[in-house]
C-alpha positions in Angstrom: 16.4 24.2 -27.1 13.3 23.0 -25.3 10.3 25.3 -24.9 10.3 26.8 -21.4 6.5 27.0 -21.2 5.9 23.2 -21.5 7.0 21.2 -18.5 9.3 18.3 -19.6 10.3 15.5 -17.4 13.7 14.0 -16.7 14.7 10.7 -15.2 16.5 12.4 -12.4 13.8 14.7 -10.9 10.7 16.7 -11.0 9.4 18.3 -14.3 11.5 21.1 -15.7 9.9 24.5 -16.2 7.8 24.2 -13.0 8.5 26.9 -10.5 10.1 25.6 -7.2 7.3 27.1 -5.2 4.7 25.0 -7.1 6.9 21.9 -6.5 7.1 22.6 -2.7 3.4 23.3 -2.4 2.7 19.9 -4.2 5.1 18.1 -1.8 3.4 19.8 1.1 0.0 18.6 -0.1 1.3 15.0 -0.6 2.8 15.0 3.0 -0.6 16.4 4.4 -2.5 13.7 2.5 -0.2 10.9 3.8 -0.6 12.3 7.3 -4.4 12.2 7.1 -4.3 8.6 5.6 -2.0 7.5 8.4 -4.3 9.0 11.1 -7.3 7.3 9.4 -5.5 4.0 9.4 -4.6 4.4 13.1 -8.3 5.1 13.9 -9.5 2.1 11.8 -7.0 -0.2 13.5 -8.0 1.1 17.0 -11.7 0.5 16.1 -11.0 -3.1 14.9 -8.8 -3.9 17.9 -11.4 -2.5 20.4 -14.0 -4.9 19.0 -11.6 -7.9 19.0 -12.2 -10.1 22.0 -10.1 -13.2 23.0 -12.3 -15.9 24.7 -11.3 -16.9 28.3 -8.2 -19.1 28.4 -7.2 -18.1 24.9 -9.9 -20.0 23.2 
């Protein structure tokens, strides 16, 4: 029988022995990080496009 205090991983899912609350918190952190990264990318794209100019008659 595996030791309950040490997290073990399975191929099917998250580590065993980790409380569900800790897993959901981690998932929330990842989602927040991804949202912040997405917003930063949008700002960067807007900044780049604002500085991009096409010459008259399409160059």
